[in-house]
One Martini backbone bead per residue (centre of mass of N, CA, C, O) as a GRO file, in nm:
protein
  248
    1UNK     BB    1   8.974  15.647   6.616
    2UNK     BB    2   8.885  15.906   6.399
    3UNK     BB    3   8.999  16.079   6.141
    4UNK     BB    4   8.752  16.286   6.103
    5UNK     BB    5   8.768  16.341   6.444
    6UNK     BB    6   9.050  16.462   6.386
    7UNK     BB    7   9.357  16.607   6.415
    8UNK     BB    8   9.665  16.657   6.298
    9UNK     BB    9   9.813  16.629   6.576
   10UNK     BB   10   9.680  16.356   6.649
   11UNK     BB   11   9.802  16.197   6.410
   12UNK     BB   12  10.093  16.252   6.460
   13UNK     BB   13  10.101  16.116   6.744
   14UNK     BB   14  10.006  15.833   6.653
   15UNK     BB   15  10.265  15.788   6.453
   16UNK     BB   16  10.468  15.743   6.705
   17UNK     BB   17  10.307  15.437   6.772
   18UNK     BB   18  10.154  15.400   6.481
   19UNK     BB   19  10.105  15.253   6.132
   20UNK     BB   20   9.802  15.188   6.164
   21UNK     BB   21   9.496  15.120   5.964
   22UNK     BB   22   9.142  15.141   5.922
   23UNK     BB   23   8.934  15.040   5.624
   24UNK     BB   24   8.631  15.096   5.522
   25UNK     BB   25   8.429  14.874   5.297
   26UNK     BB   26   8.165  14.883   5.055
   27UNK     BB   27   7.822  14.949   4.959
   28UNK     BB   28   7.558  15.065   4.709
   29UNK     BB   29   7.286  14.841   4.746
   30UNK     BB   30   7.072  14.619   4.707
   31UNK     BB   31   6.862  14.432   4.987
   32UNK     BB   32   6.603  14.394   4.931
   33UNK     BB   33   6.288  14.463   5.074
   34UNK     BB   34   6.440  14.500   5.397
   35UNK     BB   35   6.711  14.633   5.294
   36UNK     BB   36   6.953  14.849   5.297
   37UNK     BB   37   7.147  15.004   5.066
   38UNK     BB   38   7.388  15.054   5.297
   39UNK     BB   39   7.469  14.794   5.441
   40UNK     BB   40   7.772  14.728   5.366
   41UNK     BB   41   7.878  15.010   5.476
   42UNK     BB   42   7.752  14.999   5.759
   43UNK     BB   43   7.893  14.744   5.865
   44UNK     BB   44   8.182  14.825   5.816
   45UNK     BB   45   8.185  15.084   5.979
   46UNK     BB   46   8.087  14.988   6.264
   47UNK     BB   47   8.298  14.763   6.302
   48UNK     BB   48   8.548  14.937   6.263
   49UNK     BB   49   8.489  15.120   6.499
   50UNK     BB   50   8.501  14.886   6.710
   51UNK     BB   51   8.792  14.811   6.659
   52UNK     BB   52   8.917  15.078   6.719
   53UNK     BB   53   8.821  15.085   7.020
   54UNK     BB   54   8.962  14.802   7.103
   55UNK     BB   55   9.276  14.901   6.986
   56UNK     BB   56   9.342  15.211   6.912
   57UNK     BB   57   9.276  15.262   6.623
   58UNK     BB   58   9.270  15.406   6.327
   59UNK     BB   59   8.982  15.527   6.126
   60UNK     BB   60   8.892  15.566   5.826
   61UNK     BB   61   8.721  15.648   5.561
   62UNK     BB   62   8.459  15.549   5.396
   63UNK     BB   63   8.397  15.323   5.137
   64UNK     BB   64   8.061  15.334   5.006
   65UNK     BB   65   8.150  15.263   4.702
   66UNK     BB   66   8.135  14.989   4.485
   67UNK     BB   67   8.117  14.679   4.318
   68UNK     BB   68   7.771  14.684   4.165
   69UNK     BB   69   7.671  14.619   3.859
   70UNK     BB   70   7.474  14.359   3.924
   71UNK     BB   71   7.247  14.576   4.066
   72UNK     BB   72   7.136  14.795   3.846
   73UNK     BB   73   6.825  14.702   3.828
   74UNK     BB   74   6.816  14.852   4.106
   75UNK     BB   75   6.705  15.102   4.261
   76UNK     BB   76   6.988  15.300   4.412
   77UNK     BB   77   7.222  15.188   4.287
   78UNK     BB   78   7.587  15.221   4.324
   79UNK     BB   79   7.878  15.233   4.103
   80UNK     BB   80   8.191  15.101   4.033
   81UNK     BB   81   8.442  15.040   3.857
   82UNK     BB   82   8.706  14.855   3.896
   83UNK     BB   83   8.912  15.069   3.799
   84UNK     BB   84   8.813  15.294   3.989
   85UNK     BB   85   8.851  15.151   4.260
   86UNK     BB   86   9.151  15.113   4.230
   87UNK     BB   87   9.215  15.422   4.243
   88UNK     BB   88   9.089  15.491   4.506
   89UNK     BB   89   9.264  15.310   4.681
   90UNK     BB   90   9.533  15.417   4.595
   91UNK     BB   91   9.491  15.709   4.694
   92UNK     BB   92   9.442  15.649   4.981
   93UNK     BB   93   9.701  15.493   5.049
   94UNK     BB   94   9.922  15.702   4.938
   95UNK     BB   95   9.843  15.931   5.112
   96UNK     BB   96   9.892  15.790   5.392
   97UNK     BB   97  10.188  15.705   5.329
   98UNK     BB   98  10.301  15.998   5.323
   99UNK     BB   99  10.255  16.013   5.657
  100UNK     BB  100  10.335  15.685   5.752
  101UNK     BB  101  10.165  15.460   5.671
  102UNK     BB  102  10.184  15.077   5.651
  103UNK     BB  103   9.902  14.951   5.772
  104UNK     BB  104   9.617  14.806   5.589
  105UNK     BB  105   9.290  14.746   5.703
  106UNK     BB  106   9.024  14.607   5.529
  107UNK     BB  107   8.688  14.645   5.606
  108UNK     BB  108   8.449  14.433   5.464
  109UNK     BB  109   8.086  14.435   5.313
  110UNK     BB  110   8.158  14.318   4.999
  111UNK     BB  111   8.215  14.058   4.791
  112UNK     BB  112   8.250  14.228   4.514
  113UNK     BB  113   8.537  14.365   4.616
  114UNK     BB  114   8.776  14.169   4.657
  115UNK     BB  115   8.922  14.150   4.376
  116UNK     BB  116   8.972  14.461   4.353
  117UNK     BB  117   9.130  14.508   4.608
  118UNK     BB  118   9.363  14.315   4.548
  119UNK     BB  119   9.447  14.458   4.289
  120UNK     BB  120   9.514  14.724   4.417
  121UNK     BB  121   9.746  14.631   4.589
  122UNK     BB  122   9.924  14.546   4.344
  123UNK     BB  123   9.939  14.826   4.209
  124UNK     BB  124  10.086  14.961   4.445
  125UNK     BB  125  10.337  14.790   4.461
  126UNK     BB  126  10.425  14.821   4.158
  127UNK     BB  127  10.453  15.130   4.163
  128UNK     BB  128  10.657  15.160   4.398
  129UNK     BB  129  10.876  14.990   4.275
  130UNK     BB  130  10.906  15.153   4.003
  131UNK     BB  131  10.974  15.431   4.148
  132UNK     BB  132  11.169  15.330   4.427
  133UNK     BB  133  11.230  15.060   4.495
  134UNK     BB  134  11.417  15.010   4.776
  135UNK     BB  135  11.260  15.294   4.882
  136UNK     BB  136  11.015  15.173   4.936
  137UNK     BB  137  10.765  15.137   5.130
  138UNK     BB  138  10.642  14.910   5.393
  139UNK     BB  139  10.380  14.792   5.263
  140UNK     BB  140  10.051  14.662   5.405
  141UNK     BB  141   9.772  14.482   5.268
  142UNK     BB  142   9.434  14.403   5.392
  143UNK     BB  143   9.150  14.192   5.357
  144UNK     BB  144   8.841  14.173   5.555
  145UNK     BB  145   8.553  14.032   5.617
  146UNK     BB  146   8.334  14.053   5.879
  147UNK     BB  147   8.237  13.735   5.845
  148UNK     BB  148   8.555  13.614   5.859
  149UNK     BB  149   8.461  13.384   6.096
  150UNK     BB  150   8.376  13.129   6.302
  151UNK     BB  151   8.191  13.285   6.489
  152UNK     BB  152   8.003  13.402   6.280
  153UNK     BB  153   7.928  13.136   6.135
  154UNK     BB  154   7.800  13.006   6.381
  155UNK     BB  155   7.580  13.215   6.433
  156UNK     BB  156   7.441  13.189   6.157
  157UNK     BB  157   7.370  12.887   6.187
  158UNK     BB  158   7.207  12.914   6.458
  159UNK     BB  159   6.994  13.146   6.349
  160UNK     BB  160   6.950  13.053   6.015
  161UNK     BB  161   7.092  12.865   5.847
  162UNK     BB  162   6.989  12.825   5.520
  163UNK     BB  163   6.864  13.135   5.539
  164UNK     BB  164   7.124  13.306   5.481
  165UNK     BB  165   7.276  13.287   5.234
  166UNK     BB  166   7.427  13.554   5.005
  167UNK     BB  167   7.202  13.773   4.988
  168UNK     BB  168   7.035  13.946   5.197
  169UNK     BB  169   7.097  13.876   5.486
  170UNK     BB  170   7.018  13.830   5.820
  171UNK     BB  171   7.292  13.917   5.928
  172UNK     BB  172   7.322  14.206   5.795
  173UNK     BB  173   7.041  14.316   5.875
  174UNK     BB  174   7.086  14.284   6.184
  175UNK     BB  175   7.317  14.481   6.216
  176UNK     BB  176   7.157  14.729   6.113
  177UNK     BB  177   6.942  14.717   6.329
  178UNK     BB  178   7.133  14.757   6.565
  179UNK     BB  179   7.279  15.035   6.464
  180UNK     BB  180   6.969  15.122   6.312
  181UNK     BB  181   6.675  15.120   6.480
  182UNK     BB  182   6.519  15.358   6.304
  183UNK     BB  183   6.551  15.158   6.011
  184UNK     BB  184   6.335  14.942   6.019
  185UNK     BB  185   6.219  14.693   5.789
  186UNK     BB  186   5.917  14.585   5.612
  187UNK     BB  187   5.841  14.280   5.419
  188UNK     BB  188   5.740  14.078   5.184
  189UNK     BB  189   5.830  13.721   5.145
  190UNK     BB  190   5.838  13.564   4.814
  191UNK     BB  191   5.974  13.350   4.922
  192UNK     BB  192   6.131  13.321   5.217
  193UNK     BB  193   6.330  13.159   5.044
  194UNK     BB  194   6.538  13.219   4.821
  195UNK     BB  195   6.686  13.165   4.550
  196UNK     BB  196   6.957  12.994   4.381
  197UNK     BB  197   7.250  13.105   4.197
  198UNK     BB  198   7.362  13.206   3.916
  199UNK     BB  199   7.504  13.482   3.718
  200UNK     BB  200   7.566  13.755   3.516
  201UNK     BB  201   7.420  14.014   3.479
  202UNK     BB  202   7.188  14.244   3.577
  203UNK     BB  203   6.950  14.132   3.419
  204UNK     BB  204   6.982  13.832   3.511
  205UNK     BB  205   6.944  13.884   3.799
  206UNK     BB  206   6.659  14.001   3.801
  207UNK     BB  207   6.531  13.743   3.670
  208UNK     BB  208   6.624  13.536   3.902
  209UNK     BB  209   6.602  13.788   4.127
  210UNK     BB  210   6.342  13.995   4.169
  211UNK     BB  211   6.402  14.100   4.493
  212UNK     BB  212   6.748  14.042   4.530
  213UNK     BB  213   6.769  13.773   4.655
  214UNK     BB  214   6.998  13.507   4.781
  215UNK     BB  215   6.905  13.240   4.978
  216UNK     BB  216   6.720  13.427   5.163
  217UNK     BB  217   6.582  13.538   5.505
  218UNK     BB  218   6.552  13.860   5.636
  219UNK     BB  219   6.299  13.814   5.825
  220UNK     BB  220   6.495  13.698   6.066
  221UNK     BB  221   6.579  13.967   6.155
  222UNK     BB  222   6.745  14.098   6.449
  223UNK     BB  223   6.893  14.311   6.674
  224UNK     BB  224   6.992  14.092   6.874
  225UNK     BB  225   7.150  13.945   6.653
  226UNK     BB  226   7.329  14.182   6.569
  227UNK     BB  227   7.492  14.205   6.829
  228UNK     BB  228   7.623  13.930   6.823
  229UNK     BB  229   7.766  13.968   6.550
  230UNK     BB  230   7.917  14.223   6.618
  231UNK     BB  231   8.087  14.121   6.857
  232UNK     BB  232   8.221  13.891   6.701
  233UNK     BB  233   8.357  14.066   6.479
  234UNK     BB  234   8.523  14.260   6.659
  235UNK     BB  235   8.689  14.041   6.813
  236UNK     BB  236   8.821  13.910   6.556
  237UNK     BB  237   8.944  14.166   6.425
  238UNK     BB  238   9.110  14.268   6.655
  239UNK     BB  239   9.306  14.034   6.655
  240UNK     BB  240   9.395  14.051   6.356
  241UNK     BB  241   9.505  14.339   6.373
  242UNK     BB  242   9.727  14.291   6.592
  243UNK     BB  243   9.886  14.087   6.420
  244UNK     BB  244   9.929  14.259   6.165
  245UNK     BB  245  10.067  14.517   6.295
  246UNK     BB  246  10.306  14.317   6.452
  247UNK     BB  247  10.436  14.193   6.225
  248UNK     BB  248  10.735  14.101   6.057
   0.00000   0.00000   0.00000
């Protein structure tokens, strides 16, 4: 059940039986020569919709632009400052909390969002406590990246081994190929497995990793791999959502 495809009476009825909602969050940033710029948002969105279908949970609108300042040397990347993203998450959560939602599971598609998302949760808790004290709503917010499960990690190791890398990975590119088969891209990758290592700002990133990849070979991506990864992620997150929304 997707919030944007629902009417207000449907949401009102949903709140009679559940106070949980799934919030997809990703990024709009470069993903190497053959990865779509929307990869992180598309993975989070599609997998969140799958979890919603599996659990009967409402799925909110995707936050499609995240904290991607380190990718800004690559054309097409769009970023929010961490402080801006904190405010966006705060406003999404507090607006929905006003309607009665109390459990917010953010399905994340971009590792660079995690610190900011967790900071946003603490800003929300602090603000509500300061404003309402003991009368504050009993909100709980959690963020889980879609790949954050042993089943997904095991598949990535089986399918790609050391070529998985850490950015523009064959896993995430495979998921997008599965969910958006009309937009599969091909490009030469030299070397096949990109170099790895740390970086500082966006300029340093582009200097160290000129085609955008870090430690990965997304040329190994296949739609059939994406289906397996998607199914594993949905199953794992559905179980985690059910535990989260029903915990004491």
